[in-house]
DRENLOSE-679253 format. One record per residue: x, y, z of N, C-alpha, C in turn. Coordinates in pm, whole numbers, plus 50000, padded with zeros to 5 digits. Atoms other than C-alpha are relative to their C-alpha. Example, Ala and Ser with C-alpha at 12.3 -4.5 7.8 and 13.67 -1.06 7.14 Angstrom:
REM DRENLOSE-679253
500894988150000512304955050780500905012050000;499184988149994513674989450714499235010950073;
***
This chain:
REM DRENLOSE-679253
500474987450056751990601622684501215008649962;498854991850043754350624322483500215011850094;499684988549915756150651222679499515012949933;500384987150058754760686622632501215008749968;498794992250020758380698322616500944993249900;498985004850092761160694922359501324998050074;498665001449943764710683722431500835012649981;499314987450028765940716122276498965010149952;501014990250039763980748522234500135004049853;500024994450135762960761421892500095015250015;499664986249970764470796321889499645009949890;500354990850107763320810521556498845009050043;501034990349962761240842021605499275004949876;500814993650103758390854421389499725014250046;500114986049959758390892421394499435008549887;500524990150094756410919821222499865013350073;500194986849943755930957021274499095008049909;500874991550080753660984621153499635012550077;500414987649935751981017321237498725005349939;501244993750046749021040121182500275014449961;499904985950037748411074621037499845009150121;500284991449884747461086821383501014998350113;498894998949907750771080921557500334988050084;499715012249923750751045321693500904990949917;499125009850062753601021521608500034987450085;500015012549924753840985021705500984990149940;499305011950048755870953321678499484988150078;500415012549935754980917421757501054989549970;499055011050018757260887621807499504987950077;500405012449934756640851421896501054989349975;499035010950010758740820421955499414987650066;500545012549946757820784022012500694996050130;499285003249878760540778722273500054985150030;499885013949956760540746422474498774991649971;501265007250018756960737022391500024991249875;500045009350113756250707622161499195005549884;500844994250105753720728521965499865014950025;500254985649988753260765521893498505002250000;501444998549984749780773922022499565014550015;500364985949991749920812122043499535005249865;500414992750120748230835121792499835014650039;500144985849969747820872621762499315007349885;500594991150099746080900821577500535014050023;499534986249991747530935321504499365008149888;500654991250096745360961421333500105014350054;499784986649943746770996121409499015010449950;500944990350057744141013121194498834992549938;501195006250054740611000621141499485008349883;500464993350121738691010320829498755008550022;501254992450000735801033320744499975010750106;500154989649899734481055421021500884997550123;499125003249888736851037921262501475001049961;498634998850049740001048921079500975005050107;499164995349891741291064721400500004990350119;500035010349897740811032621598501034989149967;499095011250019743221003421648499624988350090;500335012249925743030967821780501214990850001;498885009349984745690944321916499574989050096;500415011149914745290909822071501034988849996;499195012049987747300880022195499094988850048;500795011849963745700845522214500964988650035;499145010849951747390818322419499194987150002;500765012350010746000784822310500544989250092;499575011849924746100752622509499194988049952;500595012650047745340716422418499665000449852;500234998950144745470726222050500075014449954;499844986750059745570755721814498725005749940;501164995950079742100757521659499315012450055;500744988849942740390781421901500835012949993;499164988050005743330805621924500085005549858;499904995450138743700807021546498675005849951;501314995150043739970811321488499725013750060;500264987149936739730839721739500905011049944;499104989850056742760857521594499495005249867;500524995950131740970858621258498605006050007;501434996850003737370864721366499465007950119;500574993649881736990880121713499665014749976;500294985850023737250916521603498755001849917;501214998950082734640911921330498754996750081;501145003649916732360895421585499635011650092;500264988449914732730925421817499365011349920;500514989050082732130950621538498594997149950;501325003550053729080931521415498875002950098;501044996649902727240940121737499455014049979;500454986450025726990976121620500275009950112;499774991149886728160990521951501275008349993;498754992550014731531003521831499815009949886;500304989650098730921036621653500955011750016;499134988349996732831068121567499575009650110;500494991749890730581087921805499954991350126;499735010249899731941067322090499205001850128;500635001049869729871057322391500714988750074;499205010449935732221038622630499204988250052;500795011149948729451018122789499514991049887;500415008050114728171007022449501184991949944;498825007050050731710998122340500314988050089;499705011049907732300977022651498984988849987;501025010350016729000959022606500184992749866;499755006450130729830952722237501144989950010;498875009249982733140937022338499544987550075;500495011449922731470915322600499114991049914;500915007950082728750904522358500744992949888;499215006450105731280897522085500694987450048;499385012049943733110873022312498984988950017;501015010349978729920854922407499504994449867;500495004450130728760853722044500984990649931;499035008450070732000839621906500184986750072;499875012649926732200813722184498814990849970;501205007950034728630802522113500134994349858;499835004550139729400800521740501054988949991;498955010250004732610780921797499524986950062;500515012249937730790756522025499204991749899;500765007150104728420747821740500934994349894;499055004750101731280745421491500814988150052;499185010849943733310723321726499254986849999;500805012350002730470698221754499814995149857;500305003750139729690698821382501234994949927;498815002950079733260697721250501064992250076;499065008149920734920677021524501335007250022;498794992549967737370703821629500784992950109;499255004449883740180696321870499345006150124;500674995849876739250702022234500775011450066;499124989449951741320733422267499245011850058;500514987449950740790766422437501075010749983;499044989250014742470800222442499675011450095;500164987449931743010830022664499985011249897;499994988350089742660864922515500365012350081;499664986949945744370897522605500015009649882;500164991250116743360926122377499825014450045;500294985949978743140963722351499315005549876;500674992550106740790985022144500295014650027;499594986149982742131020222093499095009249921;500794989850067739891049722013500735013350013;499344987149981740811086521980499995004950144;500164995149863739711091522341500384989950108;499875010049895740111058522524500884988349956;499415013350018742051026222564499084990250072;500835010549941739810996022621500864987650023;499225011849963741530967522806499054988250011;500885011750011740030933222737500794987850046;499275011449947741010902322932499084988250027;500715012549974739810866222939501074989250018;498965009949975742260842323106501205005950070;498814995649928745840847323220501095005649910;499124991050072747480865622934499795013850061;500074987549925748070901423041500395011949914;499704987350066748200937622925500295010450107;499854988349913749610968523092500305012449918;499724986950059749911005523012501095006850080;498974991649939753081025123084499675014549967;500284985650014752301061923140500975007850087;499064991649924754921087223240500974991650082;498975008249937757341059423328499504989850100;500555009049899754971039223549498914991249941;501145008650035752601009823510498785005750072;501174993749939749281027623567498764991149994;501115009550005746990998823473500514986749947;499735013350055747270961323422498804991250025;501135009249986744750933623374500324989450104;499875010349897744170907823646499784986249938;500125013550052744700871023563498764993150058;501165007749956741640848523581500464986050039;499535012749947742690819423802498914993450084;501055006949924740470792623961500035002850150;499904997649856741770801124309499525013850041;500584987049967740450836824286498624997850062;501265003049929737520838024533498755001349914;501204998450083734990851324283499914989249894;499995010550101736050826624016499694986450063;500225012749931736100797924264498534998150036;501425000949966732550805924375499174995949878;500735003750121731290803924016500244985449964;499655013850033733120771123957499254990350091;500695008849905731660755424270498495000349978;501444999150029728160768224188499624992049876;500255007750122728500750723851500264985150020;499805014149971729260717724023501434995349992;498605003750009733030718623992500745002150130;499144998149883735930720224234501315006149955;498674994650028739290737324255501004991850080;498995008749939742130713024323501365003549942;498664996150046745790723124306499935012049906;500174987650076744670757024169499474997649859;500545003450131742930739823876498534996250012;501405004350005739320734423776499964984849988;500075014749995738570698123864501394993749987;498645005050006742320693623897500625000249863;499555000950138742770699923524500395013449939;499804987750077742430735123382500475011250092;499374990149913744610763123522499525014249977;500624986950016742520792423396498504998550021;501435000749969738970800823500499135006649894;500744994250112737980820923192500804997549873;499345002750128738730812122832498954998649892;500805003450117737300809422485500274985449966;499835014350024736730773422379499884992250130;500055008849882737370746322640498574995050023;501445003149994733890733022564499674987950087;500255010749904734300702122783499605005550136;500334993649873733880726723070498775009149987;501164991350026730760743122921498824991649952;500985009750048728340714022893498704999750079;501254999649925725600723323141499025009049923;500824992650095722920733522890499095010450066;500944990849939720600750523138500685011850069;499294988849940723340773423274500395010349894;499524989850094724100806923104501504998449974;498585001050035727490809922932500905004950113;499154993649899728820831923210499994992850133;500075007449874727950806523482500474985649986;499435013350019729690775923339501294998650081;498725002249933732800760223492501075009649949;499104990450064734830781023246499155010349929;500804989250059733410814723146500745006549884;499384992750110734070831322809499845015250013;500274985749983733090865322951501295007650032;498804992349970735910890922936499725010750106;500074987749923736600918123186500485011349909;499704988850089736650951623006500075012850082;499814987349931737990984523141500405010549897;499564989350088738441018222976500765010550078;499234988949945741021045123047500035011149896;499844988750091741101079822898501465001049959;498654998150049744131085422680500535013750043;499354987549964746641112322779501295001449919;498724998250070749751127722617501164992750069;498945006949926751791109822887500024985049975;500005014350032750821075322757501244996749917;498755003750068754031057922646499854987349916;500135012450077753381021822547499124990150073;500745011549951751240991022590500834987449979;499455013450017752510955722644498864990150008;500935011349996750310926122555500854987449985;499165011950006751810891922622499314988050062;500515012549943751030855622697500764996950129;499365002949872752020839123024501404994449985;498605003350021755250827222867500925011550036;499264988249954756390862722942499835001850150;500284996649859754690867523279500494989350097;499405010149914756020834523415501445003550036;498584997249982759500849623389500295014050052;499704986149966759170887023457498715007050042;501154992849949756840910423644499705012649922;500444988050071754970941123525501025011350009;499104988649980757290967223676501364997449938;498715003450060760430948823567499955001649849;500094999350146759240946023208499825014349954;500174985950034758110982223201501345007250001;498704993449990761530994023318500944995449889;499115005350103763330971223073499665005849863;500394994950132761320982222768500285015049990;499704985650002761631019322861501495002149976;498564998850017765391014722885500424996749858;499645004150136765600996722551499545010249896;500484989950095763521023522375500965011749989;499064988950002766241048522463501304996749930;498785003950069768961028522288499734992749869;500345007850120767091011122004498715005349941;501214995050066764601024521750499294989349918;500625011350070763670990021616499154992250101;500885006749904760610977221805500074984849989;499865014550015761090942421659501184994950081;498825003949924764540940721813499725000250150;500334999449857763160951422151499114988250038;500815012049975760490924322130500884987550008;499115011750000763210899122046500834999550128;499224999749876765260910522345499154995550119;500895004449892762250905622574499844984849996;500155014650012761730870322439501254992850049;498755006349955765400861622490500145001050152;499904998249855765300876022841499114989950073;500915009549936762280854722931500504985749986;499435013450021763880823722779501144997450097;498855001849913767100828822974499625000450148;500494999949863765090835523291499264987150035;500565013049971763550801123257498624997249948;501335002650054760280804423065500024987549913;500085012650074759270770322930498864999749901;501214999650080756210781522736500275006549865;499984991150116755490796322395500075014350052;499844986149956756380833222416499555009249887;500494990150096754460860922237499855013450069;500114986749943754590898422294499705010149890;500274988550085753160929622131500375012550079;499724986849943754590964122206499345010449910;500704989450071752370993422104500485013350056;499434987449953754071027422125499145011849956;500704987450026752241060622150501035011049973;499054989150025753781094322051500825003950122;499284996349879754821099322415501034990050046;499035010249960757091068722422501415005850003;498614995449999760781073822512500644998649863;499285000050127763031081522218501484996950023;498575002649992766611071522144500735012950036;499224988349960769031095222317501484997049991;498565001850011772741100622264500614996250134;499475003249867773371099422638499804985250032;500275014149973771711065422668500854991049911;499165007950090773601052522364501444999450050;498634999849947776911063422517500124991050123;499995008749883776031046122843499954985349961;500105013850047775101014622653501334995249944;498695003550056778411014822465501014997650112;499085001649887780321019622789499724987150076;500375012449930778410990922950500524987949925;499555011650077779190966722668501524999050000;498545000349992782840976922675500454994750136;499685004749866782900970723050499814984950010;500245014549997781370936123009501084992649922;498975006350082783820927722730501334999550074;498744999349927786730938822946500044989750112;500055009749891785630917523241500184985849949;499915013550054785240886723025501414997049951;498665002150053788600891222853501034998450112;499075001149887790410896723183499854986450067;500255012649932788790865923333500494988049919;499735011650085789490843623035501444999149953;498605000850042793200851022995500644986750037;499415012549953794120820723199499004988550001;501045010150003790930801323135499584997649855;500595002450130789190785922838498524996750022;501355002849951785580790022952498994998549887;501124999950093782340782022779499055011350040;500894988649979779450806422761499284999150134;500655001549871777710792023066500915004950113;499044995449900780850798023271500075015350000;499914985450011781060833723142498795006650063;501214993949946777450841223230499944998650152;499995001749855777810826823580501005009650064;499014990549948780920848023630499435014249999;500554986550008779200879823509498885002250101;501084998849902776220872723733500555003050139;499404997949868778540872924033500695013550012;499304987350000780110906223935499055011750024;500754987549984778940941224031500245008549876;499874992750126778310957823694498975011249998;500974988950003776710992423714499515002849859;500544995950130774451004423435499294989249922;500745010550070772820971223347498555004149981;501394996150025769320974423197499114996650119;500925003149890766750977623477498974989749955;500955010550032764480947523489500604988449923;499375010550079766910927323279501294994850057;498735004049943770270927423449500934993749899;499025006150090773150907523307499364989349913;500685010150081770710880923183499605005749865;500434993950125769500905522920501155002049902;498834998350086773050907422783500554986749949;499455013050036773460870122722500214998549850;499835001150145772870872122347501175008349952;498874991550037775350900822320501324993350038;498795006949956777910881522520500344988849903;499785011450090777470851322295500485004649863;499744996050138777580870521966501245008849985;498984989950021780160897622030501194999150096;498974999149898782160892022346500834987450011;499325012649970783100855122354500244991349878;499745008750115784120843122007501064989550028;498935009649970787090825122165499554989250096;500465009649899784990806322421499354988049934;500785011550043783600771622381498535003750001;501454997750001779940772722284499344990650100;500795008349909777330759022522498684996949934;501325003450051774190740522430498975009350060;501034991149949771130762222462499314993950122;500645006449884769730736422705500825002350126;499184996949883772680744122934499865014750039;500074985749974772200781722900498665004250056;501344996349956768470782622963499724993550134;500235005349867768420777023334498535001250035;501374999149950765100769723496499995009350120;500114989349900764540802123692501335006050039;498734994149960768200806423798501134992749931;498835006250060771640799623661500554988650086;499525010649913772200776323957499314986849972;500775012250026769650751223830500464994149868;499375006050118771260727223583499064990849924;500925009350065768100708823476499375006249876;500744995750117766400710923138498544996250019;501425002449977762590710123099499604985450007;500395014249997762420672723032500404993350130;499615005449870764070667223371499225006350115;500724992549898761670690423554498584995350014;501445001449987758220686723698499405011249917;500524989550086756200705823434499365011250080;500664988549939755050740723524498504998749983;501465000450015751350747523560499645004449859;500524996750131750080745823208498505001750010;501444998149994746540755523121499284986650010;500625013249995745700718923063501034989950049;499045009149939747470694223290499954986549931;499955012650074748640663423102499564988250086;500305011449915748150641123404498524998650031;501405000849957744540650223477499025005349898;500904994350100743170666123163499174989249932;500785009650078740310649022982500514998449859;499455001150134742330654722665501214990849999;
***
């Protein structure tokens, strides 16, 4: 069976940005990374039309075992939600949440019919989405992609991953005749809720929400406030490498030294790659008017930090001829104040490579991308694969 990993990661990033008339700006970036196929998809609509001109919608879809479901949902899920008629300008939060829930069930039912008729691949997809109204933020989650809100410098809300080992999820799986083995449904699927994955939804007499894998999202609403700063929506290629609080601190810090949201997204992707993420990586940053702004003080501190790093490397390399891996291991061992919170010296690896070490030998990216730590010298093809949504050894695919 072919390896799910490449010998060398694909590092090209796809990035876009945009904004709305009502003060929301966003950027999205994605990278295939070590994975043999790019299975992520996304949707960014900062301003819906008609009576919903003050509404926005953002979503990340993390596909597994193929791309069909993720791509289909990225193009059609919002329309399916809106077609229920529950999302209106005169907003009723309970109606909106029910419309979202019904939209997920409707599109999953429709895809199930299409998959049988058109012989689709046997793929599935997680979904992490937000629907923004003038008054509320609706958090939508199905699977283990994740969203959080930074307000006044803190993570005030984040979605919970749907994993088979969660007691409530495990009970549903067992009631449907399945088991949870090695944190997977029937030893195969590592998420307990997803769109698609129709091999796990074949008990005709059971409702959609009581199958082995449920397409039902969890939906929460929060009232918007002037202290809202930004939203992060990302696939587990991000969350495998960095936690909520770390990422919040890192993005807040970067917003104070960079006014290009695409560049900040790219820095997050690089950080996750260098921290050992082996998956496709996709991230959306949505900034509200209350987000941190670039400050001269922060820019001066950033300049001083980069000068300090450059000085340390030059002093160390006077009597050495190191490669980039050597330089990064040396910097990791040094006490360097002022490094980006949540990122540390790892977040400076691209800068070190591009600006600080032109005289050093280059290192293969496979040597630089340590699995979890710089002490681990293995590449993905030498590792036991991480928990993917569909395990190659036990999946029916």
